[in-house]
C-alpha positions as CSV (number, residue, x, y, z in Angstrom):
1,M,-26.9,31.5,-6.4
2,I,-29.2,33.7,-4.6
3,E,-30.3,30.8,-2.3
4,E,-26.7,30.4,-1.3
5,D,-25.9,34.0,-0.9
6,P,-29.0,36.4,-1.0
7,Y,-26.6,39.3,-0.2
8,V,-25.3,39.1,-3.9
9,L,-28.5,41.2,-4.5
10,C,-26.8,44.3,-2.7
11,K,-23.7,44.0,-4.8
12,L,-26.0,44.2,-8.0
13,E,-27.8,47.1,-6.3
14,I,-31.0,45.3,-7.1
15,V,-32.2,45.5,-3.5
16,G,-30.8,47.1,-0.2
17,F,-29.1,45.3,2.7
18,L,-32.1,45.3,4.9
19,T,-34.5,43.9,2.2
20,A,-31.8,41.2,1.3
21,D,-31.3,40.4,5.0
22,R,-35.1,40.0,5.5
23,I,-35.1,37.6,2.8
24,A,-32.2,35.7,3.9
25,I,-33.4,35.3,7.4
26,E,-37.1,34.9,7.0
27,R,-37.4,32.9,3.7
28,L,-34.1,31.2,3.2
29,H,-33.3,30.7,7.0
30,I,-29.8,31.9,6.7
31,A,-28.0,31.7,10.0
32,K,-27.7,35.0,11.6
33,D,-23.8,34.6,11.8
34,S,-23.4,33.5,8.3
35,P,-20.3,34.8,6.8
36,H,-22.1,36.1,3.8
37,R,-24.3,38.0,6.1
38,K,-21.5,39.6,8.1
39,A,-19.4,40.6,4.9
40,A,-22.8,42.3,3.5
41,G,-23.4,43.9,7.0
42,I,-19.7,45.4,6.9
43,F,-20.1,46.8,3.2
44,H,-23.7,48.0,4.1
45,I,-22.4,50.1,7.4
46,L,-19.3,51.3,5.2
47,H,-21.7,52.5,2.4
48,Q,-23.9,54.3,5.1
49,N,-20.7,55.9,6.4
50,E,-19.8,57.2,2.8
51,T,-23.3,58.5,2.3
52,S,-22.9,60.6,5.5
53,G,-19.7,62.1,3.9
54,S,-16.9,59.9,5.6
55,V,-14.8,57.5,3.6
56,W,-12.9,56.0,6.4
57,M,-14.3,54.4,9.8
58,E,-12.3,53.6,12.8
59,I,-12.3,49.7,13.0
60,G,-13.7,49.5,16.6
61,I,-16.6,51.8,15.4
62,L,-17.2,49.6,12.4
63,D,-17.2,46.6,14.5
64,R,-19.6,48.1,17.0
65,A,-22.0,49.2,14.4
66,V,-21.9,45.8,12.4
67,Q,-22.7,44.0,15.6
68,T,-25.6,46.4,16.3
69,L,-27.0,45.8,12.8
70,L,-26.5,42.1,12.7
71,A,-26.9,41.2,16.5
72,C,-24.0,38.9,16.2
73,E,-20.3,39.0,16.7
74,A,-18.6,40.4,13.6
75,S,-14.9,40.9,14.3
76,D,-13.9,37.7,12.5
77,A,-15.7,38.8,9.4
78,I,-13.9,42.3,9.6
79,E,-10.7,40.5,10.0
80,K,-11.5,38.4,7.0
81,V,-12.4,41.2,4.6
82,I,-9.2,43.0,5.6
83,I,-6.9,40.0,5.1
84,E,-8.6,39.2,1.7
85,K,-8.1,42.9,0.7
86,Q,-11.7,43.6,0.1
87,V,-11.4,46.8,1.9
88,V,-8.5,49.1,2.6
89,F,-7.0,48.9,6.0
90,R,-4.8,51.9,7.2
91,D,-3.9,53.4,10.6
92,N,-6.7,51.4,12.3
93,M,-9.2,52.9,9.7
94,V,-11.3,50.9,7.2
95,A,-12.6,52.1,3.8
96,N,-14.4,50.6,0.9
97,I,-11.7,50.4,-2.0
98,K,-13.5,52.4,-4.6
99,A,-14.2,55.1,-2.1
100,S,-10.6,55.2,-0.9
101,E,-9.3,55.4,-4.5
102,D,-12.0,58.1,-5.4
103,E,-10.7,60.1,-2.4
104,A,-7.0,59.8,-3.3
105,Y,-7.8,60.9,-6.9
106,I,-9.8,63.9,-5.8
107,A,-7.1,65.0,-3.5
108,M,-4.7,64.6,-6.1
109,K,-6.7,66.8,-8.5
110,I,-7.0,69.3,-5.9
111,R,-3.3,69.4,-5.2
112,S,-2.7,69.8,-9.0
113,M,-5.1,72.8,-9.2
114,L,-3.6,74.4,-6.2
115,T,0.1,73.9,-7.6
116,F,-1.1,75.1,-11.1
117,E,-2.6,78.1,-9.7
118,G,0.4,78.8,-7.6
119,L,-1.6,78.6,-4.3
């Protein structure tokens, strides 16, 4: 499984994307334009975006960031994760599903607190 898709290590949070990518490229000779690599790169960029405080990322910015990270065209992979509903796509913005759900939950809780307090 790891030989076919070393980026599964990122999903298990065993290693980060950069380590998995180095293993994939240098040891397993995965193609730089591998669909697994592109998908992992997309989720890595979205995760970095979240750690800097933003859930949503404009699709063009995501595309450029992934292309810079991977040094290959990635718009096909972004389209694929959107079509397969592996991410949330709304108003030209992309977000990780879990982060989007968490944001909506927090917003709902804040609204209910404001309503409860009569603000």
